[in-house]
C-alpha positions as CSV (number, residue, x, y, z in Angstrom):
1,M,-125.8,98.5,-41.4
2,L,-122.0,98.8,-40.4
3,K,-120.8,102.1,-39.2
4,S,-117.3,103.7,-39.9
5,I,-116.6,101.5,-42.8
6,P,-115.1,103.5,-45.7
7,G,-117.6,103.4,-48.7
8,N,-114.9,102.8,-51.3
9,L,-113.9,99.4,-49.8
10,S,-116.0,96.6,-51.4
11,P,-117.6,93.7,-49.5
12,D,-115.2,91.4,-51.4
13,L,-112.1,93.4,-50.0
14,L,-113.5,93.6,-46.5
15,K,-113.8,89.8,-46.5
16,V,-110.2,89.4,-47.7
17,L,-109.0,91.8,-45.0
18,M,-110.8,89.8,-42.4
19,E,-109.0,86.6,-43.6
20,M,-105.5,88.2,-43.4
21,G,-103.2,87.5,-40.4
22,H,-99.7,88.5,-39.2
23,G,-97.2,88.8,-42.1
24,D,-99.8,88.7,-44.9
25,E,-99.4,91.5,-47.4
26,V,-101.9,93.4,-49.5
27,V,-100.8,95.1,-52.7
28,I,-102.5,98.1,-54.0
29,A,-101.6,98.3,-57.8
30,D,-102.2,100.9,-60.5
31,G,-104.2,100.5,-63.7
32,N,-101.1,99.3,-65.7
33,F,-100.2,96.4,-63.2
34,P,-100.8,92.9,-64.6
35,A,-103.1,92.0,-61.7
36,A,-105.2,89.2,-63.4
37,S,-102.0,87.2,-64.3
38,I,-100.2,87.7,-61.0
39,A,-102.6,87.9,-58.1
40,Q,-103.8,85.0,-56.0
41,R,-106.8,87.0,-54.7
42,P,-107.5,90.0,-57.0
43,V,-110.0,92.5,-55.8
44,R,-111.1,95.3,-58.2
45,L,-111.6,98.8,-56.9
46,D,-111.7,100.7,-60.3
47,G,-112.6,104.2,-60.1
48,H,-110.9,104.9,-56.8
49,P,-107.4,106.5,-56.6
50,I,-104.7,104.8,-54.7
51,P,-104.3,107.6,-52.2
52,V,-108.0,107.4,-51.2
53,I,-107.9,103.6,-51.0
54,L,-104.6,103.7,-48.9
55,E,-106.3,106.1,-46.3
56,S,-109.4,103.9,-46.2
57,L,-107.4,100.7,-45.7
58,L,-105.3,102.2,-43.0
59,K,-108.4,103.0,-40.9
60,L,-109.1,99.2,-40.6
61,F,-105.7,97.6,-41.2
62,P,-102.6,98.8,-39.5
63,L,-99.1,98.4,-40.8
64,D,-97.1,95.6,-39.4
65,R,-94.8,97.0,-36.6
66,Y,-92.4,94.0,-36.8
67,F,-90.9,95.2,-40.2
68,E,-88.4,97.8,-40.4
69,R,-90.0,99.0,-43.6
70,P,-93.6,97.8,-43.8
71,V,-94.4,99.7,-46.9
72,G,-92.8,98.7,-50.3
73,L,-92.9,100.5,-53.7
74,M,-91.9,99.3,-57.1
75,A,-88.6,101.0,-57.7
76,V,-88.1,103.1,-60.8
77,T,-85.5,101.6,-63.1
78,S,-82.5,103.2,-64.7
79,S,-84.6,103.9,-67.8
80,D,-87.3,105.7,-65.9
81,T,-87.0,109.5,-66.4
82,V,-89.4,110.6,-63.7
83,Q,-89.8,109.8,-60.0
84,P,-93.5,109.2,-59.3
85,V,-94.7,112.3,-57.3
86,I,-97.6,110.4,-55.8
87,W,-95.0,108.8,-53.5
88,E,-94.9,111.9,-51.4
89,V,-98.8,111.8,-51.1
90,Y,-98.4,108.4,-49.7
91,R,-95.7,109.5,-47.4
92,K,-98.0,112.3,-46.2
93,I,-100.8,109.9,-45.5
94,L,-98.5,107.5,-43.5
95,V,-97.2,110.2,-41.3
96,A,-100.4,111.9,-40.7
97,R,-101.9,108.5,-39.6
98,K,-98.9,108.0,-37.3
99,E,-98.2,104.7,-38.6
100,P,-94.8,102.9,-37.8
101,F,-93.2,104.2,-40.9
102,T,-89.8,105.8,-41.6
103,D,-89.2,105.2,-45.2
104,F,-90.4,103.1,-48.1
105,E,-88.6,100.0,-49.2
106,Y,-87.9,100.2,-52.9
107,V,-88.3,96.9,-54.5
108,E,-86.9,96.1,-58.0
109,R,-89.6,95.6,-60.6
110,F,-89.4,91.8,-61.1
111,A,-89.0,91.3,-57.3
112,F,-92.0,93.3,-56.7
113,Y,-93.9,91.1,-59.2
114,E,-92.8,88.1,-57.2
115,R,-93.7,89.7,-54.0
116,A,-97.2,90.5,-55.5
117,R,-97.7,86.9,-56.5
118,K,-97.1,85.9,-52.8
119,A,-99.3,88.7,-51.3
120,Y,-102.5,87.6,-49.8
121,A,-104.4,90.0,-51.9
122,L,-104.0,92.5,-54.5
123,V,-106.3,95.5,-55.1
124,A,-106.4,96.4,-58.8
125,T,-107.3,100.1,-59.4
126,G,-107.7,102.3,-62.3
127,E,-105.0,104.6,-60.9
128,S,-103.2,106.3,-63.7
129,A,-100.3,107.7,-61.7
130,C,-98.1,104.5,-62.4
131,T,-97.4,103.4,-59.0
132,R,-97.8,100.4,-56.9
133,I,-97.7,99.9,-53.1
134,S,-97.3,96.9,-50.9
135,F,-97.9,96.6,-47.2
């Protein structure tokens, strides 16, 4: 039995993480994201909130230190009325883990979809906080 592997990371996701290399990205998407139609390698982690998945992934998978902003979020649009409060939860996780992080990159919605299409993997969750994160 393996030790120190977070129990919420599936064997499928661990395999995908092992395949990744420099410059590859993983997207963690909420329950509203069109994961099945966009992702090259979708991995389902329903029932786990994104902050818990993010913490687990960061234990195994460091942020890329060669990017000024290694974490991207889908930007709110001018018609959005609320800034996602969960973003501050992400910020606290990244700062607490002492990752090379200064601020998020905010990616326009359709540009984020395109980036997600190119990502090595996409983790589809049941998260209801309406947020997506890429790193």
